[in-house]
C-alpha positions in Angstrom: -62.3 -34.9 9.3 -60.4 -38.1 8.1 -58.3 -36.1 5.6 -57.1 -33.7 8.3 -56.2 -36.5 10.6 -54.3 -38.2 7.9 -52.4 -35.0 7.1 -51.6 -34.4 10.7 -50.2 -38.0 11.1 -48.2 -37.7 7.9 -46.8 -34.4 9.0 -45.8 -35.8 12.4 -44.1 -38.8 10.7 -42.2 -36.5 8.4 -41.0 -34.2 11.3 -39.9 -37.1 13.4 -38.1 -38.6 10.4 -36.2 -35.4 9.9 -35.3 -35.2 13.6 -34.2 -38.9 13.5 -32.1 -38.4 10.4 -30.5 -35.3 11.9 -29.7 -37.0 15.2 -28.9 -40.5 14.2 -26.0 -39.5 12.0 -25.0 -43.0 10.8 -22.5 -41.6 8.2 -25.1 -39.2 7.0 -23.4 -35.8 6.8 -25.8 -33.8 4.7 -29.6 -33.9 4.7 -32.0 -32.3 2.3 -35.7 -32.2 2.1 -37.0 -32.7 -1.5 -40.6 -33.4 -2.6 -41.6 -33.9 1.1 -39.2 -36.9 1.5 -36.2 -36.9 3.8 -33.1 -37.8 1.7 -29.7 -38.4 3.3 -26.9 -37.5 1.0 -24.5 -40.4 0.2 -20.8 -39.8 0.7 -19.1 -39.2 -2.6 -15.6 -38.3 -3.8 -15.4 -34.7 -5.1 -12.3 -35.4 -7.1 -13.9 -35.9 -10.5 -12.2 -34.9 -13.7 -14.3 -34.7 -16.9 -12.5 -35.1 -20.3 -13.4 -35.4 -23.9 -17.1 -34.5 -23.6 -19.0 -34.7 -26.9 -22.5 -35.3 -28.0 -24.7 -36.5 -30.8 -26.9 -33.5 -31.6 -30.4 -33.8 -33.0 -32.5 -30.7 -33.8 -35.8 -32.7 -33.4 -35.8 -35.3 -30.7 -33.4 -36.2 -28.0 -29.6 -35.7 -28.2 -27.0 -37.7 -26.2 -23.7 -36.8 -24.4 -20.7 -38.9 -23.7 -17.7 -38.1 -21.5 -14.7 -39.7 -19.7 -15.2 -39.4 -15.9 -12.1 -39.9 -13.8 -12.2 -40.3 -10.0 -8.8 -39.3 -8.7 -9.7 -40.1 -5.1 -8.0 -43.4 -4.3 -10.2 -44.1 -1.2 -13.8 -43.0 -2.1 -16.1 -43.9 -5.0 -18.0 -41.0 -6.6 -21.7 -41.3 -7.3 -23.3 -39.2 -10.1 -27.0 -38.9 -9.3 -28.1 -36.1 -11.7 -27.2 -34.1 -14.7 -28.3 -30.7 -16.1 -27.6 -28.3 -18.9 -28.7 -24.7 -19.5 -28.7 -25.6 -23.2 -31.5 -28.2 -22.8 -34.8 -28.3 -20.9 -34.1 -31.7 -19.5 -31.2 -34.1 -19.0 -31.2 -37.7 -17.7 -28.7 -40.4 -17.0 -29.3 -43.5 -19.1 -27.8 -46.9 -19.8 -28.0 -49.0 -22.9 -28.7 -52.7 -22.4 -29.4 -55.9 -24.2 -31.7 -58.6 -22.9 -32.9 -61.6 -24.8 -31.5 -60.3 -28.0 -33.4 -57.0 -27.7 -31.5 -53.7 -27.2 -32.9 -50.8 -25.2 -32.2 -47.8 -23.0 -33.4 -47.1 -19.5 -33.1 -44.2 -17.0 -30.7 -44.8 -14.1 -30.8 -43.0 -10.8 -27.0 -43.3 -10.1 -23.7 -44.0 -11.8 -20.8 -45.1 -9.7 -17.2 -44.1 -10.5 -15.0 -46.4 -8.3 -12.1 -45.0 -6.3 -9.1 -44.3 -8.6 -10.9 -45.4 -11.8 -12.3 -43.9 -15.0 -15.8 -44.5 -16.2 -16.6 -43.8 -19.9 -20.0 -42.6 -20.7 -20.1 -43.8 -24.3 -22.5 -45.1 -27.0 -23.9 -48.5 -26.1 -23.2 -48.0 -22.3 -24.0 -45.2 -19.8 -24.7 -41.9 -21.3 -26.7 -38.7 -20.9 -29.9 -38.0 -22.8 -30.8 -34.4 -23.5 -34.2 -33.2 -24.4 -35.6 -29.9 -25.9 -32.6 -27.9 -27.0 -32.5 -24.2 -26.2 -31.1 -22.7 -29.5 -28.4 -25.3 -29.8 -26.9 -26.2 -33.2 -24.3 -28.7 -34.4 -20.8 -27.5 -33.6 -21.8 -25.7 -30.4 -20.1 -26.3 -27.1 -22.7 -26.6 -24.4 -22.3 -26.7 -20.6 -23.2 -29.9 -18.9 -23.2 -30.2 -15.1 -23.0 -33.6 -13.3 -24.5 -33.6 -9.8 -22.8 -35.9 -7.2 -24.7 -37.7 -4.4 -23.2 -35.3 -1.8 -24.5 -32.2 -3.7 -21.2 -31.3 -5.3 -21.4 -30.3 -9.0 -18.8 -30.7 -11.7 -19.3 -28.8 -15.0 -17.7 -29.3 -18.4 -18.3 -28.2 -22.0 -19.5 -30.7 -24.5 -19.0 -30.4 -28.3 -22.3 -31.2 -30.1 -21.5 -33.2 -33.2 -23.6 -34.9 -35.9 -25.7 -38.0 -35.2 -23.2 -39.9 -37.4 -20.3 -39.3 -34.9 -18.9 -42.3 -33.2 -16.3 -40.8 -30.8 -14.8 -37.6 -29.5 -12.0 -37.8 -32.1 -14.0 -38.3 -35.3 
């Protein structure tokens, strides 16, 4: 009996949370339900230009992608909250860091591109990690889609280069 009571209470809380989120509207213009949690979409510029996308491709193990992201909106920041590619089973936003002389990488949930500015996803900084390639080989151009916090998606093609590559131009 306790489990059913708990489920009923949880369901009531979720429904009232959805109703509250939909009626309160404090700058929340889009609402989605994902994994049984109410998520209010964050306002984000849609004016993102992606240039010079390239990646370090590895047949076995993860690959990485780098790109220049320009937000041409002079008023609103853009927030990248996800990434995907049909050429890979999984894609994640990461950042490289150094702490106490140790270098590492960690997953990040969001990357901000300030209004009117460019953010470079590059080696040693923010980047995209790609896992489990789907018939990709060095020299291929693969689609990569960046998902913004407001649900808008921006797609570009990325040239997959050798692991020894250091930039888009080499």
